[in-house]
N, CA, C and O atoms as a GROMACS GRO file, in nm:
protein
  280
    1UNK      N    1  18.117  -3.401  13.025
    1UNK     CA    2  18.112  -3.523  13.103
    1UNK      C    3  18.029  -3.504  13.229
    1UNK      O    4  17.951  -3.591  13.266
    2UNK      N    5  18.045  -3.390  13.293
    2UNK     CA    6  17.969  -3.363  13.415
    2UNK      C    7  17.820  -3.362  13.387
    2UNK      O    8  17.742  -3.412  13.468
    3UNK      N    9  17.780  -3.307  13.274
    3UNK     CA   10  17.638  -3.306  13.240
    3UNK      C   11  17.584  -3.447  13.221
    3UNK      O   12  17.474  -3.478  13.265
    4UNK      N   13  17.660  -3.532  13.156
    4UNK     CA   14  17.618  -3.670  13.137
    4UNK      C   15  17.601  -3.741  13.270
    4UNK      O   16  17.508  -3.819  13.288
    5UNK      N   17  17.690  -3.716  13.363
    5UNK     CA   18  17.680  -3.778  13.494
    5UNK      C   19  17.559  -3.728  13.573
    5UNK      O   20  17.501  -3.802  13.652
    6UNK      N   21  17.521  -3.604  13.549
    6UNK     CA   22  17.409  -3.547  13.622
    6UNK      C   23  17.274  -3.573  13.552
    6UNK      O   24  17.169  -3.539  13.606
    7UNK      N   25  17.277  -3.632  13.434
    7UNK     CA   26  17.154  -3.666  13.365
    7UNK      C   27  17.100  -3.558  13.275
    7UNK      O   28  16.982  -3.562  13.240
    8UNK      N   29  17.180  -3.462  13.237
    8UNK     CA   30  17.132  -3.354  13.152
    8UNK      C   31  17.130  -3.392  13.004
    8UNK      O   32  17.053  -3.334  12.927
    9UNK      N   33  17.210  -3.484  12.965
    9UNK     CA   34  17.218  -3.521  12.824
    9UNK      C   35  17.100  -3.609  12.788
    9UNK      O   36  17.072  -3.709  12.855
   10UNK      N   37  17.031  -3.572  12.682
   10UNK     CA   38  16.922  -3.653  12.632
   10UNK      C   39  16.790  -3.632  12.704
   10UNK      O   40  16.695  -3.706  12.677
   11UNK      N   41  16.780  -3.538  12.793
   11UNK     CA   42  16.653  -3.513  12.859
   11UNK      C   43  16.568  -3.422  12.773
   11UNK      O   44  16.620  -3.347  12.690
   12UNK      N   45  16.440  -3.428  12.793
   12UNK     CA   46  16.350  -3.343  12.717
   12UNK      C   47  16.347  -3.204  12.779
   12UNK      O   48  16.406  -3.180  12.884
   13UNK      N   49  16.278  -3.116  12.714
   13UNK     CA   50  16.271  -2.979  12.763
   13UNK      C   51  16.156  -2.961  12.862
   13UNK      O   52  16.132  -2.849  12.909
   14UNK      N   53  16.085  -3.067  12.896
   14UNK     CA   54  15.974  -3.056  12.990
   14UNK      C   55  16.024  -3.071  13.133
   14UNK      O   56  16.130  -3.128  13.158
   15UNK      N   57  15.946  -3.019  13.223
   15UNK     CA   58  15.979  -3.030  13.365
   15UNK      C   59  15.913  -3.157  13.421
   15UNK      O   60  15.820  -3.210  13.360
   16UNK      N   61  15.960  -3.203  13.534
   16UNK     CA   62  15.894  -3.320  13.595
   16UNK      C   63  15.745  -3.297  13.621
   16UNK      O   64  15.665  -3.389  13.610
   17UNK      N   65  15.708  -3.174  13.656
   17UNK     CA   66  15.567  -3.143  13.678
   17UNK      C   67  15.487  -3.155  13.549
   17UNK      O   68  15.375  -3.206  13.550
   18UNK      N   69  15.545  -3.110  13.440
   18UNK     CA   70  15.478  -3.125  13.310
   18UNK      C   71  15.466  -3.271  13.272
   18UNK      O   72  15.363  -3.313  13.217
   19UNK      N   73  15.567  -3.349  13.300
   19UNK     CA   74  15.563  -3.493  13.270
   19UNK      C   75  15.451  -3.561  13.349
   19UNK      O   76  15.380  -3.645  13.295
   20UNK      N   77  15.436  -3.524  13.476
   20UNK     CA   78  15.329  -3.580  13.558
   20UNK      C   79  15.192  -3.540  13.505
   20UNK      O   80  15.101  -3.622  13.498
   21UNK      N   81  15.178  -3.416  13.468
   21UNK     CA   82  15.051  -3.367  13.414
   21UNK      C   83  15.019  -3.436  13.282
   21UNK      O   84  14.904  -3.473  13.259
   22UNK      N   85  15.117  -3.455  13.198
   22UNK     CA   86  15.097  -3.523  13.071
   22UNK      C   87  15.053  -3.668  13.095
   22UNK      O   88  14.963  -3.717  13.027
   23UNK      N   89  15.115  -3.735  13.190
   23UNK     CA   90  15.077  -3.872  13.222
   23UNK      C   91  14.934  -3.877  13.275
   23UNK      O   92  14.857  -3.967  13.241
   24UNK      N   93  14.898  -3.780  13.359
   24UNK     CA   94  14.762  -3.775  13.414
   24UNK      C   95  14.660  -3.752  13.302
   24UNK      O   96  14.554  -3.815  13.300
   25UNK      N   97  14.692  -3.660  13.212
   25UNK     CA   98  14.600  -3.631  13.102
   25UNK      C   99  14.585  -3.751  13.008
   25UNK      O  100  14.475  -3.781  12.961
   26UNK      N  101  14.695  -3.819  12.981
   26UNK     CA  102  14.686  -3.938  12.895
   26UNK      C  103  14.600  -4.046  12.960
   26UNK      O  104  14.523  -4.114  12.892
   27UNK      N  105  14.614  -4.061  13.090
   27UNK     CA  106  14.533  -4.158  13.163
   27UNK      C  107  14.386  -4.119  13.155
   27UNK      O  108  14.299  -4.205  13.136
   28UNK      N  109  14.357  -3.991  13.170
   28UNK     CA  110  14.218  -3.944  13.165
   28UNK      C  111  14.160  -3.965  13.026
   28UNK      O  112  14.043  -4.002  13.012
   29UNK      N  113  14.239  -3.942  12.923
   29UNK     CA  114  14.193  -3.965  12.785
   29UNK      C  115  14.158  -4.112  12.766
   29UNK      O  116  14.056  -4.144  12.705
   30UNK      N  117  14.242  -4.202  12.818
   30UNK     CA  118  14.212  -4.345  12.807
   30UNK      C  119  14.081  -4.379  12.878
   30UNK      O  120  14.000  -4.456  12.826
   31UNK      N  121  14.060  -4.321  12.996
   31UNK     CA  122  13.935  -4.344  13.070
   31UNK      C  123  13.815  -4.295  12.990
   31UNK      O  124  13.713  -4.365  12.981
   32UNK      N  125  13.826  -4.177  12.933
   32UNK     CA  126  13.715  -4.121  12.856
   32UNK      C  127  13.689  -4.200  12.729
   32UNK      O  128  13.574  -4.219  12.690
   33UNK      N  129  13.794  -4.247  12.664
   33UNK     CA  130  13.776  -4.330  12.545
   33UNK      C  131  13.704  -4.460  12.579
   33UNK      O  132  13.618  -4.506  12.504
   34UNK      N  133  13.738  -4.519  12.694
   34UNK     CA  134  13.670  -4.640  12.737
   34UNK      C  135  13.523  -4.612  12.767
   34UNK      O  136  13.436  -4.692  12.733
   35UNK      N  137  13.496  -4.499  12.829
   35UNK     CA  138  13.358  -4.462  12.860
   35UNK      C  139  13.277  -4.440  12.732
   35UNK      O  140  13.162  -4.481  12.724
   36UNK      N  141  13.337  -4.375  12.635
   36UNK     CA  142  13.270  -4.353  12.507
   36UNK      C  143  13.238  -4.487  12.441
   36UNK      O  144  13.129  -4.505  12.386
   37UNK      N  145  13.331  -4.580  12.445
   37UNK     CA  146  13.308  -4.713  12.386
   37UNK      C  147  13.191  -4.783  12.455
   37UNK      O  148  13.107  -4.844  12.389
   38UNK      N  149  13.187  -4.775  12.588
   38UNK     CA  150  13.078  -4.837  12.663
   38UNK      C  151  12.944  -4.773  12.627
   38UNK      O  152  12.845  -4.843  12.607
   39UNK      N  153  12.941  -4.641  12.619
   39UNK     CA  154  12.817  -4.571  12.586
   39UNK      C  155  12.771  -4.603  12.445
   39UNK      O  156  12.651  -4.616  12.420
   40UNK      N  157  12.865  -4.615  12.353
   40UNK     CA  158  12.828  -4.651  12.215
   40UNK      C  159  12.769  -4.792  12.210
   40UNK      O  160  12.672  -4.817  12.139
   41UNK      N  161  12.828  -4.883  12.286
   41UNK     CA  162  12.776  -5.020  12.290
   41UNK      C  163  12.637  -5.024  12.351
   41UNK      O  164  12.549  -5.095  12.302
   42UNK      N  165  12.616  -4.948  12.458
   42UNK     CA  166  12.483  -4.941  12.520
   42UNK      C  167  12.381  -4.882  12.424
   42UNK      O  168  12.268  -4.931  12.415
   43UNK      N  169  12.419  -4.777  12.354
   43UNK     CA  170  12.328  -4.714  12.259
   43UNK      C  171  12.293  -4.810  12.145
   43UNK      O  172  12.178  -4.815  12.103
   44UNK      N  173  12.390  -4.884  12.097
   44UNK     CA  174  12.364  -4.981  11.990
   44UNK      C  175  12.269  -5.090  12.038
   44UNK      O  176  12.179  -5.132  11.966
   45UNK      N  177  12.290  -5.136  12.160
   45UNK     CA  178  12.202  -5.239  12.215
   45UNK      C  179  12.061  -5.184  12.232
   45UNK      O  180  11.963  -5.253  12.203
   46UNK      N  181  12.051  -5.061  12.280
   46UNK     CA  182  11.920  -4.999  12.298
   46UNK      C  183  11.848  -4.983  12.164
   46UNK      O  184  11.728  -5.008  12.155
   47UNK      N  185  11.922  -4.941  12.060
   47UNK     CA  186  11.861  -4.927  11.926
   47UNK      C  187  11.812  -5.062  11.875
   47UNK      O  188  11.706  -5.070  11.814
   48UNK      N  189  11.888  -5.168  11.900
   48UNK     CA  190  11.848  -5.301  11.854
   48UNK      C  191  11.720  -5.345  11.923
   48UNK      O  192  11.631  -5.402  11.858
   49UNK      N  193  11.710  -5.320  12.052
   49UNK     CA  194  11.588  -5.358  12.126
   49UNK      C  195  11.470  -5.276  12.076
   49UNK      O  196  11.362  -5.330  12.055
   50UNK      N  197  11.490  -5.146  12.058
   50UNK     CA  198  11.382  -5.060  12.011
   50UNK      C  199  11.338  -5.102  11.871
   50UNK      O  200  11.219  -5.102  11.841
   51UNK      N  201  11.433  -5.136  11.786
   51UNK     CA  202  11.401  -5.180  11.651
   51UNK      C  203  11.318  -5.308  11.654
   51UNK      O  204  11.221  -5.322  11.580
   52UNK      N  205  11.358  -5.401  11.740
   52UNK     CA  206  11.283  -5.526  11.752
   52UNK      C  207  11.142  -5.501  11.803
   52UNK      O  208  11.048  -5.564  11.754
   53UNK      N  209  11.126  -5.411  11.899
   53UNK     CA  210  10.993  -5.384  11.953
   53UNK      C  211  10.906  -5.312  11.850
   53UNK      O  212  10.786  -5.336  11.845
   54UNK      N  213  10.965  -5.225  11.769
   54UNK     CA  214  10.889  -5.158  11.664
   54UNK      C  215  10.844  -5.260  11.560
   54UNK      O  216  10.729  -5.256  11.516
   55UNK      N  217  10.932  -5.350  11.522
   55UNK     CA  218  10.895  -5.453  11.425
   55UNK      C  219  10.785  -5.544  11.480
   55UNK      O  220  10.693  -5.582  11.407
   56UNK      N  221  10.794  -5.577  11.607
   56UNK     CA  222  10.690  -5.662  11.668
   56UNK      C  223  10.557  -5.588  11.671
   56UNK      O  224  10.453  -5.647  11.644
   57UNK      N  225  10.559  -5.461  11.704
   57UNK     CA  226  10.436  -5.381  11.707
   57UNK      C  227  10.376  -5.369  11.568
   57UNK      O  228  10.255  -5.380  11.551
   58UNK      N  229  10.460  -5.346  11.468
   58UNK     CA  230  10.410  -5.338  11.330
   58UNK      C  231  10.349  -5.471  11.286
   58UNK      O  232  10.245  -5.474  11.220
   59UNK      N  233  10.414  -5.580  11.322
   59UNK     CA  234  10.360  -5.712  11.287
   59UNK      C  235  10.225  -5.734  11.354
   59UNK      O  236  10.133  -5.790  11.294
   60UNK      N  237  10.214  -5.690  11.478
   60UNK     CA  238  10.088  -5.704  11.551
   60UNK      C  239   9.978  -5.622  11.484
   60UNK      O  240   9.865  -5.668  11.469
   61UNK      N  241  10.011  -5.499  11.445
   61UNK     CA  242   9.913  -5.412  11.381
   61UNK      C  243   9.870  -5.469  11.247
   61UNK      O  244   9.751  -5.472  11.215
   62UNK      N  245   9.967  -5.514  11.169
   62UNK     CA  246   9.937  -5.571  11.038
   62UNK      C  247   9.854  -5.697  11.054
   62UNK      O  248   9.763  -5.723  10.975
   63UNK      N  249   9.884  -5.776  11.155
   63UNK     CA  250   9.806  -5.898  11.180
   63UNK      C  251   9.663  -5.868  11.217
   63UNK      O  252   9.575  -5.948  11.187
   64UNK      N  253   9.635  -5.756  11.281
   64UNK     CA  254   9.500  -5.720  11.319
   64UNK      C  255   9.421  -5.662  11.203
   64UNK      O  256   9.298  -5.673  11.199
   65UNK      N  257   9.489  -5.599  11.108
   65UNK     CA  258   9.422  -5.529  10.999
   65UNK      C  259   9.479  -5.569  10.863
   65UNK      O  260   9.538  -5.485  10.794
   66UNK      N  261   9.464  -5.694  10.824
   66UNK     CA  262   9.522  -5.736  10.695
   66UNK      C  263   9.455  -5.668  10.574
   66UNK      O  264   9.520  -5.650  10.471
   67UNK      N  265   9.328  -5.632  10.585
   67UNK     CA  266   9.259  -5.570  10.471
   67UNK      C  267   9.312  -5.430  10.441
   67UNK      O  268   9.299  -5.383  10.328
   68UNK      N  269   9.370  -5.366  10.537
   68UNK     CA  270   9.420  -5.230  10.516
   68UNK      C  271   9.539  -5.228  10.421
   68UNK      O  272   9.566  -5.125  10.359
   69UNK      N  273   9.609  -5.337  10.407
   69UNK     CA  274   9.724  -5.342  10.320
   69UNK      C  275   9.687  -5.384  10.177
   69UNK      O  276   9.768  -5.369  10.086
   70UNK      N  277   9.570  -5.437  10.159
   70UNK     CA  278   9.530  -5.488  10.028
   70UNK      C  279   9.487  -5.380   9.933
   70UNK      O  280   9.451  -5.408   9.819
   0.00000   0.00000   0.00000
């Protein structure tokens, strides 16, 4: 009964310091996951722009030299 009153029953084997560190690490993981998502989105957008510019350049080249494809 005394243990239940003092909060010993049902507690984990971790210390409060470990709990704080775990919370900090989980928060950092969430931050890094968000950063990775942002970087992936930026990279996808950059690839789309580069792809469009390559296609435009190819169209321009083909338009200048139609006999080369015949």
